[in-house]
C-alpha positions as semicolon CSV with decimal commas, in nm:
position;residue;x (nm);y (nm);z (nm)
1;M;1,964;7,686;7,024
2;Q;1,816;7,374;7,176
3;D;1,853;7,032;7,016
4;S;1,557;6,888;6,830
5;Q;1,304;6,731;7,063
6;N;1,291;6,421;6,843
7;Q;1,625;6,240;6,826
8;S;1,518;5,956;6,593
9;S;1,762;6,036;6,311
10;Y;2,062;5,804;6,318
11;I;2,374;5,687;6,134
12;L;2,473;5,328;6,057
13;R;2,821;5,207;5,960
14;G;2,959;4,885;5,823
15;T;3,203;4,713;5,591
16;A;3,160;4,464;5,310
17;A;3,368;4,246;5,078
18;G;3,621;4,163;5,348
19;G;3,671;4,526;5,449
20;T;3,737;4,652;5,097
21;L;3,409;4,847;5,099
22;R;3,312;5,099;5,366
23;V;2,940;5,162;5,409
24;V;2,789;5,463;5,587
25;A;2,418;5,549;5,585
26;I;2,192;5,801;5,757
27;D;1,824;5,820;5,833
28;A;1,788;6,200;5,833
29;T;1,408;6,220;5,844
30;Q;1,380;6,428;6,161
31;I;1,680;6,643;6,065
32;V;1,529;6,738;5,730
33;E;1,182;6,792;5,877
34;E;1,327;7,032;6,133
35;A;1,515;7,217;5,859
36;R;1,192;7,243;5,658
37;V;1,004;7,393;5,952
38;R;1,281;7,625;6,067
39;H;1,352;7,771;5,723
40;H;0,995;7,760;5,583
41;L;1,120;7,565;5,283
42;S;0,923;7,493;4,970
43;K;0,872;7,129;4,876
44;T;1,156;7,117;4,622
45;A;1,387;7,330;4,839
46;T;1,325;7,078;5,121
47;A;1,438;6,796;4,891
48;A;1,748;6,986;4,781
49;L;1,861;7,094;5,127
50;G;1,762;6,754;5,270
51;R;1,992;6,575;5,029
52;A;2,275;6,815;5,113
53;L;2,222;6,773;5,489
54;S;2,245;6,394;5,456
55;A;2,552;6,425;5,234
56;S;2,731;6,658;5,477
57;A;2,674;6,418;5,767
58;L;2,814;6,125;5,568
59;L;3,108;6,328;5,435
60;A;3,202;6,428;5,790
61;I;3,246;6,058;5,866
62;I;3,412;5,962;5,537
63;L;3,657;6,255;5,537
64;G;3,689;6,332;5,908
65;K;3,979;6,215;6,119
66;K;3,855;6,314;6,465
67;V;3,529;6,331;6,659
68;D;3,528;6,710;6,624
69;S;3,570;6,697;6,244
70;R;3,325;6,909;6,049
71;V;3,255;6,928;5,677
72;N;3,096;7,225;5,507
73;L;2,922;7,144;5,178
74;R;2,835;7,445;4,959
75;I;2,659;7,422;4,624
76;Q;2,631;7,731;4,405
77;G;2,420;7,661;4,098
78;D;2,250;7,866;3,829
79;G;1,898;7,763;3,936
80;P;1,643;7,973;4,128
81;L;1,753;7,827;4,465
82;G;2,070;8,039;4,441
83;W;2,295;7,837;4,669
84;L;2,270;7,597;4,958
85;V;2,503;7,522;5,246
86;A;2,508;7,220;5,477
87;E;2,749;7,141;5,757
88;G;2,789;6,797;5,910
89;S;2,994;6,695;6,211
90;A;3,140;6,356;6,293
91;D;2,945;6,367;6,621
92;G;2,617;6,349;6,424
93;S;2,512;6,715;6,441
94;V;2,396;6,876;6,117
95;R;2,279;7,222;6,011
96;G;2,218;7,408;5,685
97;Y;2,026;7,669;5,489
98;V;1,949;7,792;5,137
99;R;1,951;8,137;4,982
100;E;1,595;8,127;4,849
101;P;1,392;7,897;5,078
102;E;1,060;7,963;4,903
103;A;1,192;7,894;4,551
104;D;1,008;7,605;4,387
105;L;0,943;7,442;4,050
106;P;0,663;7,226;3,908
107;L;0,708;6,848;3,908
108;R;0,909;6,713;3,616
109;E;0,692;6,624;3,319
110;S;0,909;6,321;3,237
111;D;0,844;6,126;3,560
112;G;0,634;6,343;3,791
113;K;0,915;6,379;4,047
114;L;1,055;6,688;4,219
115;D;1,283;6,890;3,993
116;V;1,580;6,925;4,228
117;S;1,825;6,960;3,941
118;G;1,621;7,243;3,791
119;L;1,599;7,423;4,125
120;V;1,971;7,388;4,202
121;G;2,094;7,430;3,845
122;T;2,327;7,225;3,629
123;K;2,601;7,486;3,599
124;G;2,797;7,593;3,901
125;E;3,029;7,462;4,170
126;L;3,027;7,218;4,458
127;A;3,282;7,297;4,729
128;V;3,369;7,091;5,035
129;T;3,560;7,246;5,324
130;R;3,705;7,035;5,602
131;L;3,692;7,216;5,935
132;L;3,895;7,113;6,238
133;D;3,936;7,304;6,562
134;N;4,287;7,453;6,586
135;A;4,366;7,369;6,223
136;E;4,353;7,550;5,892
137;P;4,043;7,469;5,684
138;W;4,099;7,289;5,355
139;T;3,865;7,330;5,057
140;G;3,827;7,123;4,741
141;S;3,581;7,195;4,463
142;V;3,441;7,059;4,137
143;Q;3,198;7,180;3,875
144;L;2,841;7,057;3,903
145;I;2,759;6,772;3,667
146;S;2,386;6,731;3,727
147;G;2,251;6,940;4,016
148;E;2,093;6,624;4,159
149;I;2,350;6,644;4,443
150;A;2,419;6,269;4,484
151;E;2,592;6,249;4,147
152;D;2,777;6,572;4,219
153;V;2,902;6,447;4,557
154;A;3,018;6,118;4,400
155;Y;3,202;6,317;4,131
156;Y;3,368;6,531;4,399
157;L;3,483;6,227;4,597
158;A;3,628;6,061;4,287
159;S;3,795;6,371;4,138
160;S;3,902;6,582;4,435
161;E;3,952;6,318;4,705
162;Q;4,041;6,019;4,482
163;I;3,779;5,812;4,667
164;P;3,562;5,612;4,424
165;S;3,219;5,589;4,587
166;A;2,855;5,513;4,524
167;V;2,640;5,795;4,664
168;Q;2,262;5,786;4,705
169;L;2,046;6,058;4,861
170;G;1,671;6,096;4,891
171;V;1,385;6,291;5,051
172;Y;1,021;6,179;5,046
173;E;0,750;6,424;5,147
174;E;0,390;6,336;5,223
175;G;0,107;6,544;5,364
176;G;0,324;6,855;5,375
177;R;0,587;6,688;5,594
178;V;0,911;6,496;5,546
179;A;0,812;6,129;5,572
180;R;1,158;5,978;5,498
181;A;1,497;6,124;5,420
182;G;1,847;5,986;5,420
183;G;2,157;5,889;5,231
184;L;2,412;5,618;5,166
185;I;2,779;5,621;5,070
186;V;2,966;5,303;4,978
187;Q;3,336;5,383;4,962
188;A;3,595;5,174;4,779
189;M;3,888;5,096;5,008
190;P;4,245;4,996;4,915
191;G;4,261;4,644;4,778
192;V;3,906;4,634;4,642
193;S;3,873;4,402;4,344
194;D;3,721;4,481;4,006
195;E;3,472;4,201;4,066
196;T;3,354;4,365;4,388
197;L;3,313;4,702;4,220
198;Q;3,118;4,542;3,937
199;A;2,890;4,364;4,184
200;L;2,836;4,689;4,374
201;E;2,749;4,873;4,054
202;Q;2,499;4,603;3,960
203;N;2,340;4,615;4,307
204;I;2,300;4,991;4,297
205;A;2,144;4,974;3,950
206;A;1,904;4,696;4,059
207;M;1,787;4,897;4,360
208;G;1,622;5,163;4,146
209;S;1,507;5,481;4,319
210;F;1,682;5,534;4,652
211;T;1,388;5,738;4,779
212;D;1,149;5,453;4,699
213;N;1,373;5,213;4,890
214;L;1,374;5,445;5,192
215;R;0,995;5,446;5,187
216;R;0,962;5,067;5,179
217;V;1,239;4,921;5,394
218;S;1,460;5,005;5,691
219;L;1,794;5,181;5,655
220;L;1,978;4,858;5,738
221;E;1,788;4,679;5,462
222;V;1,890;4,954;5,219
223;M;2,254;4,889;5,313
224;E;2,200;4,516;5,264
225;K;2,052;4,572;4,918
226;A;2,347;4,787;4,814
227;T;2,593;4,519;4,928
228;A;2,395;4,206;4,833
229;G;2,631;3,909;4,796
230;L;2,922;4,109;4,940
231;N;2,889;4,002;5,307
232;L;2,791;4,323;5,482
233;V;2,913;4,345;5,842
234;A;2,717;4,622;6,014
235;A;2,829;4,789;6,337
236;P;2,611;4,673;6,626
237;Q;2,507;5,021;6,738
238;A;2,365;5,321;6,556
239;Q;2,499;5,672;6,613
240;A;2,247;5,942;6,703
241;A;2,212;6,227;6,453
242;R;2,030;6,557;6,495
243;F;1,975;6,905;6,361
244;Q;2,190;7,118;6,588
245;C;2,332;7,465;6,533
246;R;2,646;7,612;6,686
247;C;2,477;7,944;6,754
248;S;2,385;8,067;7,104
249;R;2,257;8,379;7,274
250;E;2,612;8,453;7,391
251;R;2,745;8,442;7,034
252;A;2,456;8,654;6,912
253;V;2,522;8,929;7,167
254;A;2,893;8,913;7,083
255;S;2,803;8,993;6,722
256;L;2,651;9,323;6,837
257;A;2,992;9,427;6,967
258;F;3,112;9,456;6,606
259;F;2,879;9,754;6,554
260;D;3,003;10,096;6,661
261;M;2,830;10,294;6,934
262;S;2,635;10,514;6,693
263;E;2,487;10,206;6,525
264;R;2,396;10,055;6,861
265;Q;2,237;10,386;6,960
266;N;2,008;10,350;6,658
267;M;1,916;10,004;6,787
268;I;1,830;10,155;7,124
269;E;1,613;10,423;6,962
270;D;1,435;10,147;6,768
271;G;1,347;9,974;7,095
272;G;1,598;9,690;7,077
273;Q;1,751;9,458;6,818
274;E;1,688;9,109;6,685
275;V;1,970;8,885;6,564
276;V;1,876;8,596;6,336
277;C;2,106;8,296;6,278
278;H;2,109;8,215;5,908
279;W;2,205;7,852;5,979
280;C;1,899;7,764;6,185
281;N;1,671;8,071;6,169
282;E;1,678;8,105;6,549
283;H;1,576;8,457;6,658
284;Y;1,752;8,630;6,950
285;H;1,595;8,954;7,075
286;F;1,804;9,201;7,274
287;S;1,641;9,469;7,486
288;V;1,739;9,834;7,509
289;S;1,905;9,769;7,847
290;E;2,114;9,482;7,709
291;I;2,240;9,695;7,419
292;A;2,307;9,990;7,652
293;A;2,517;9,757;7,867
294;L;2,742;9,691;7,566
295;D;2,797;10,064;7,524
296;A;2,875;10,102;7,894
297;A;3,125;9,817;7,876
298;E;3,296;9,973;7,574
299;V;3,321;10,311;7,747
300;H;3,468;10,142;8,055
301;A;3,721;9,954;7,840
302;R;3,838;10,279;7,682
303;A;3,874;10,455;8,017
């Protein structure tokens, strides 16, 4: 699969309060828009998966130890969405999908906003798996507390990772497209004072809706609002982020090798076979001659 043609999504990092707060934020607008288009997502499903995509990218940085670190975020709720999966890498690549991409709900009567919690569900599990090449994966999980995703990720970090953090995620859609999307994690580091944590809590509360902030100001200004009075020191350069899958035509054809020859013969009789990647919805079509070549290679291997 090719990278997105628009590489404008990016990640910012910084510290505050003399290094006792770690700040990581992502503008995931283009990532979430590509996910919406690729998976034909409903409006509310776009918001749910968009939040998870941003969270997975930030978690890969917060929890990762190496540049090849990956984090798989899976949320299984009791709402009509079924489940959603997002995978972020420390190199800025992100991918994800949902079980029921067309599932949707009316706007909430209370405030007229998208009902992400209703679509995801309030009962279920959030699981985070750390993936490293040449290492055993490690998974931690917690029960969902709201289905809004940001609160659930913060609960996971505090309970399973013992990392107290403020987590904010948002997706704003306009004219049938993703206009702004992103996320922010402010992580408490060793030595943080109670006064700093109290100031951070007051800043987050004063900010109001994270999505509204994304609409009005830059990502750096969002970070500055969250750390007002705490001397934010932002890294001078942003890191590029993108929707990028790990699938390829070579991996897709390799998957056909798991079928036996009789099953591949059925594919040949049907005029070929199409393999679809669930992560990115990329379609790979294999001709009769390509499938027949697999059979010939298997016969040769047995000879």
